[in-house]
N, C-alpha and C positions, 0 to 999 in steps of 0.2 A: 670606195665612196662613190656614190653618185652625187653628181655636181651639175647645177642649172646649167643648160645647152645655151643658154642667150643671156646677154647682157641686159637684162629688164629692167634694172634701174634706170637704163638711156630712155627708155620708152615710157618711164611712170610721169604722174604729173603732179607730184606733191611729196612732201615728207610721209603721210601716213601710207600711200602705196610703195614708196621706198623701204619701207620698212617690212613690206610684205617678205620677199625674197631676199635675202642676206648674201648675195654672190654676184660678183660681176663676170663670172665664168673662167676667172684663172683658175690654173691647177693649184689644188691645197695642197700642203704637208711634203713637198718634194726637195726641198732644200733643208739641209741641218746647218748647225753652228759652223763646221768647218767652211761648207760651202759659202755660207753668209759671208765670212771674214774674208775668205777668198775674194768675193766680188767685192767688198768694202774695198781691199787694199789693192787689187787689181784696177778698179776705178779711177784709182788716184795716178796710176800710171808711174811708179816711183821713178824708175830710169827715164824715162822722156821728160817728165816733170824738172829733173836735178838738170838734165842734158840741155832744156829750154829756158832754165828759169835760174840757174846758180849765178850764172855770168852777169845777170843784170841784178841779182840781188848784192854782189861783191860790189858792184858797180855802183850801188845807192848808199851801202852801210859801212864799207871797207872791210877791215878783217874782222868786224863784230858779225859776220855771218851766222856763226855757231850759236850767239846768244838770240840771233831773231829766229832761228830753228824753234829756240826752247820757248822764246815768248809767245811766238805765233801759234805753238802748240795749245798753251793756256785759254783762250778763248774757243779753239774748236775742241778741247776736250770739255769744256764747259757746255757748248752747244751739242755735243755728242751726248752728254747726259740728258739735256732737254729733249733729243728726240728721244731718248730711251722710255723716259717718264711718259711723254706723249703719247708713244707708240703702245705701253701698256693698255691704256685705256682706249685710244683708238687708231687702233691698228689698220688704216687705209694706205692706198698705195700712192695716194695724193700728197701724202705727208705734210709738207708746208701748205700747200693749198687746200688740204681740208681742215689742218688745224688753225690756221690763222682765219679761215672762213668762222669756224666756230667760235673763236676766239674775239675775232673784232669784226665780223661781218663779212659780206660778200665782194666789196671791192678790195679790200686789204688782202682778201684770199685770193682773188683771182690776180693781182698783181705778183704775188707771192708765187704762185703757178708758174707765170708768167716769167719771172726772174730764173727758176730753175729750166725752162725750155729755152729761153734765150741764151743763156749761159753754156748750155750743152749743145746749141746748134754753132756759136761762134768756136767752140774750142773744137769742133768737130774740123774745121779747114786746116788748123795747125796740127791735129793729129794725123790727117789722112798727107799734109805735106811731110811730115816726118816720116810716116810708114814709105810713100813713094821714095825719098833720098835714102832712107836705108835700104831699102830693097836693092838700089842700085850699087851703093856701097858696099852689101854683104857680097857682091859679086864681083867685085872689084872697078865696076865702072864708075870711078872718081870723077870723072870729067862730068858725067852727068849727075850724078847724086849731089856734086858739090855746090848744084844749080839749083836751088828750091823753086823757081818760078818756071822751070823749064816746061816744054809741052809734054816730055816723057815721064817727069816727075809726076806731074797732073794727071796725065793717064793712069799711071800706078795708084796715085793716091784713091781716084775717083773709081778704080777697078776693088781695091781695097775696101773701100767704104762700102761698095755694092755685096761683097762678100760677107762682111761685118752684119750687115742688114739682114742678109739671108739667114746667117747663123740665128740671129735673135728672134726672126719668124718662126723659124724651126722648132722653137722651144727652151726652156728656161734650163733644163737640164743638160742638154747639148752645150748652152752657152757657160753653166757653170763647171763643165768638166774641162772644157778646153782652157778655161780660167786658171784651172789647177795647173796645167802644164804650163801656160804660158808665165804665170806667177813664179814657178818654180826657178824655170829660167832665169827668170828677172832678178829674185831675190839672191839666188847663188852667187850669179856674177856682180851684182854689186858688192856683195860680200868678199869676195874673192879680189876685186877692184881695190876694195878700200884696205885690206889686209895686207895686199903685196906693196901698195903705195907707201904704207906707213913702215912696213920693214925695210923697203928702199930708202925711206928717208933717214931711219934710225941707225942703219946699217952703214951709212954714208955713200950709199948707191944711188941716191936721188937726183933731180935735175939741178942746175946751176941756180934755178929760183927757188929750190928748196928750202925750208925753214921747220924747225922744231916746234909742234902745237905749244902753243901759251895760254895761261890761264886770262890772258889779258882780253883773250878771244870772246871770252864769257862774262865781260862785265858790261852791264848795260848802260854804265854812265859815261862810258866812252864814244857812244853813237855821236855822229857827227851833229844831229839836229832833232827835233821833234818831226818835222818833215820828212828827213830820210828814215827815221823808226816807223812812222805810219806808211810810206811806200814800200819798206822793207816788210813789213807785217804783211800787206795786202799780197805782195807777191810771194811770200811762203805761204800765205793763207791758200793761194793758187796751187801751190804743190800738195798741199794737205787736201784739198779738195777732191771729192769723191766717193768717202767712207761712207756718205748717207743712200749710196746705192745698196748697200745693205738692208737700210730699212725701207726703199722704196718696193723692195721685192717680198713684204712681210707677209701679203696674201698668198704669198707660193712657198712660206715656210713654215716648218713643223715647229710647234709652242709659236705663234705669230706674237703674242703679246709680250714674250721675254727675249726669244731668242735674236729678232733682230735689232734691239736695243743693246746686247751684250756684244754682239757683233761690231755693231758702230764703234763703240768704246775701245774693245780690242783692237779695232784696226788703227785706232788714230795711237795708241801705243807702240803698235808694231810699226808704224811710219816715224814715230819719234825717234825710235832707236835706231831706225834702219836712215833716216835723214842725219842726223846727229853725226853719227861714224862717217857717212860719204863726206859729209860738210867736212867734217875736220880733216879728212884723209887727203881731200882734194885741193884743200886751201894749203895743207903743209907741202904736200908735194910740189904743187904748182906756181905757190906763193900769190898775190895779188897785185903782180906788177901789169903795165898795159902793154908790154910786149912779149913776144913768145909764147908761151904757154900761159902766161900769167891770167887768171881769173879774171881780170880787169879788161884785158884786151879785147877791143870792141869787134876785131874780126871773129873772135871765138865765143861770142856771148850768146849765139844762138844755139850751140852745141858743143858746151864744154867737154862732154865726155867723151866723143870720138877722139879729140884733140887729145885729151890725156891718157887715152886709153893706149895710142900709139907710145907716148913717152912712158909710160908705166911698165908697160908690158916688152918694150925693145923691139928689135927688127930680127932677133932670131925666129927661127922655124916654129919652137914653142910659143914666142912671142906673137908670131903672125896668128898663131891657133886663137888664142887668147883675144886678140885683137878684134878677129871674126867673131868670136863668140860675144864681144863685148857688143858690137855692131849688131848680133842676132837679139841680144839683149834688149836695145832700146827700139829695134824692130817689133818685137814681141810685146814691149810695154806698150806702144802706139796701139799696137793691134788689139790688145787686150781691152786697152780704155777706149777705143773707139767702138768697142762690141758693149762695154760696159756703160757708155755714156747713153747709147740709144736705150739700153734696158730702163733706166729710171725716166726717162723723157717720156717713153713710150707709157708708161703705167700712170706718170702725171696726166698726161691728156687723157688716158683712158678714163682715170677718175674724173678729171674736170668734165669730160663728155658724158657719164654716167648721171652727173650732178646738173647737166645742163647749161655747164657754163661755157662750153665750145659745141659746134655742130656734133650731134650725135653720131656720126658717121665714124669718129674716132673711140667710138665706145666698144665697135664691133670685136668679138673674141674668135678666134679661129675654133670650129668646132672639133679639130683632130689635136691641132698642137696647145692649144688653150695658152695662146699668147696673144696679145692685141694686133689685130690686122692694119687698119690702116694708121694707126699710131706709130707702130714699128715702120711701116713701109713710108710714111708721110716724112718723119724724123731724119731718115735716111735720105728720103729725096731732097727736102727743104736743103739738108745740110749739104747736098752735091751740089746745089745751084748756088747757095752761099759759098763754097769753096771756090768755085770757077771764078765768081764774080771777083772774090776777094784777090784772088791769084794775080788779076790783072789790073788791080787798083794800086798806084803809085809803087810799081813794080813787086806787088808782093808783100811789100813793108806792112802794110793794113793788118796781116796775119799776124805780124812781130807784134804790132801794138794791141790786137787782139785778146793776146794772152795776158796784159796787164789791165785791160777792159773788163775782162771777166771776172777779175777779183772784185770789181766794185758792185758785182752782182750778185756774187757769191756773199760778199759781207752784207748784202741787203737781204737775200732771203735766209742766210742763217742767222742772221740778226733778229728778223722778224719772226724765227722758230723759238728763240730764245725769248721774246715778250712774248709770244703765245702760250708758251710754258706757263710762263710767271702768272699770266692773266688766266688762261684756261683755268688753273689750280688755286686762284687767290683765295679761294673759299674754304681750302684744307692745309693752308700754309701752318694755321696754328694745332693742326690735329696731333702734331708731333713734332720732334727736333728733325727727323728725317725728311719729311714732308717739307719743313721749312727750306730746308739745306739743300736737297736736290731738286724741287718742284719749284723752287723760288728764289732763291739767293743766287746758286750757280747760274741757271740759266739766263737771268737777268744781268748778273756781271759781265756772261759771255756777249749778250746783246748791246750791253752799252760799249764794251772794249771794241767791237767791230763797227758799231755806229760812228765812234769818235774816229777810228781809223778812215773809215769811209768817207767822212765829211772831210777831213783833212786832205784825202787823195782825190777827192774831186776836185777841190780848191787849185792844190799843184797841178794837175792834169789839164786843166784850163789854159793854162798856158803852153804855147807854140812848141817848146824848146824840150817837152817832155814827151819820150817817144820818139818814134820814128819818122811819124807823119804828121802834118797840121794843114789845116784847111781854112781857105779864105773865105768868110762869109759873104755872101750875095747881095747883102741889103746894107753892108758897112765894108768900103772898100779899104783894104790894108789890113785888115783885122782877122788876124790868124788865131784860131783855136786849135788844141792840141788833137791829135787823132785820139788818143786813148779817151778823150772826154767825149767826142763824138762817137764813139765806140758802144763805151759804156752807158752814159745818160741818153744818148740817142735811141738805143735799146729799149732803155725804159719808157721812152715818149711813144717809141712806136706802140708797146704795149698798152700805154693809156689808150690811144686811138684806138686800136682794136677791141681793148672793153668797152669803150665808149660806142663804138659800132654794134657790136652785139648787145649791148643793152638795149639798144635801138629797136634790133630786130627781135631779141628773145629776151625779154624783161625777167620771167619768173625766178631765175636763180638770183638776180639781182635785187630783187624785191622780199627774199628771204623764204620764198615759198619753196624750194628745193632743196636747200641746206642751212640749217642753222643749228644753233647750239644744242637744241633737243634732238635733231634728226640722226637715227639710229646707221652706224656703219656698214655700208653695203660691203662686207667682206667676208670669205667664206667661213663657217662655223670648222671648230676642228672635229665636231661629231658630224655625222651624216648631216649633207644638205638635202631638203627637198627638190625632187626633180620639177623645173618649171613646166607647166602646162604649155606646149608651144601652140596651142590655139589661142593662148590669151595675148600672146607676144606676136609683133608684126615680123614678118621676115627678115632676117639677117645674112651675111655671107654665109654660105655652105660651100667653103673649097672641096671639101669632102663630105659626100653627103651621107657616109657612113658614120654617124655620130654616134652611135652605139659602143665604137672603139674607144671612146673617152674612158679614162679610169680616174 
C-alpha cells in the first residue's frame, strides 16, 4: 500500500482541506489483535504498578484491598467500552483529544489531550527511577539500588529513557515485538510469585505474618470511609491505567475500527485477573502489619514486590534465581511501560499538531520509520528534564507523590471520554437497546464514578498530611498544601495557561475552523490511500531521503 509521505493535515487551513487527504503518515495495518492487547497490558506495567502502589492501597483501605481491585475495575471497564464505541466511528490516534473536541468543543478537547500528555510525562519520572534502581538490584548492587535518588540511579534512569525513546522512534513494529518479550517475562513471573506465595501459606510454610485469605477482604461495607474508598479507587485506577495505549495506536492497527476497541476491553479483563490474584497472594503471605514484610510497613510501600520476593522464594540457590527473575520482571515492566508511555503521548501530540492545536512541528512523521518524529523525541526530552528536576525536589519524595497525582489526571481524561461517548452518540441512543447500553449508559456511569472519586480525592489531597510532601504557599504564611494536590491540580492549571497562550497565538483550532463535529478524521484508510503530491506540501523532515522505501 502506498501512503501519504507527509502529514498534510498539519499544513491545511480548514476542515475542507483536511478532508482531502485522510492520512497523518503513520504506517497502517502493521498491528494485529495480539500486538494491540500486548501494548495495552504492557502499558500498565503490572509488576511495576503493583510494586509501587499496593503498599499505599493497603495503607488507605487495610485488608479491603482485594475488593478495591474489583471495584476500580468497574469504571475502568465502563470507560474501555466508551473507547471501543468512539473508536468504531472516529478511529483517530488523538483519542480523548479528538473525541472530546467533537463532542464538547475545542477547549474541552485540548484539555483532554493535555491530561494524557501531563499524566504520561509525570509517570515517566517514576518509571525511570524504578528502572534505574532495579538495574542495580539485578546485579547485586543493593547499596546503590536501595537509594532511589542517588546519582547513579538517576544516570541509569536517564539512559533507560533515552533508549526507550530511540526504540519508539525506530518504528511501531519494533516496539510491539519488544513488548511481547518483556510482557511474557512479566506475566509469567507474577503468576509464579502468586502461586508459590499461596502454596507456602496453605502448606504452613509461610511467614510469621501469613494469614489465610478471607471472604471478608471482598466486603465493600467494611471499607473504613468514603474518603478511604475514593483514595483507594484512584490509586488502583493508576494500576489499571495504560490499556488505552491499545487505542492510541489505532491508525497503525489492522481493522482499526474494531481491533483497538476489542484490545482495550480484553486488556482490562486480563489486568483484573492478574491484579486480583497477586493482591490476594501478597496480602495472604505478608499480612497487613506495619512491621517486617507487612504490606502496611511504610519502609516497604514504594517497592513491596522485591521485599516479598526474598521472603516468598527464600535464600536457597533456587530461591536466589527466582528472586533475580522477580527483579528482572519489575525492571522489564518499567522498561515496557516507559516505551508504551511514549507511544500514546507521541500520537496524541501528533494528532493535536495535525489539527493545529499545538505547533505543527509535532506533526512531522519520519519518512522511513513512519513514526512521529518531534512528538516522540519531544516526549522523551521533556520527560528527561522533569525526571531530573523531580529527583532533587524534596529528596525525591515528589516522585512518590506524583504516582497519586497522576490518578487525578487519569480520572479526568478517562471520565471526560465517558461523557464524550454519551454526548457524541446522544442522537443514536434510541436506535436500539445495545446503543442505549453501550454508547450511553455504561460510558456515562463510568464518567460519573470517576468524577465522584476525583472530587473527593482532590478535597483530601489539599491537606498537607496526604502524601510525602507539602508546600508552603508564598502569599499565605504557615499555610501548607499537600504535594499531591499541587502536582495534580497544578499540572492542569499549567495546561490551561498553555492553552490560552496558544489560543492567542493560533486561534483557528479554538474557533472550530480546523476540527469540529463535522470534520472527517485524518486517519489512513484500510484500502489504498492516494499518494500526496509533495509539491503541494511544504517540506518536512527527511531524515532518510529515500522515501520510496516506505511500504
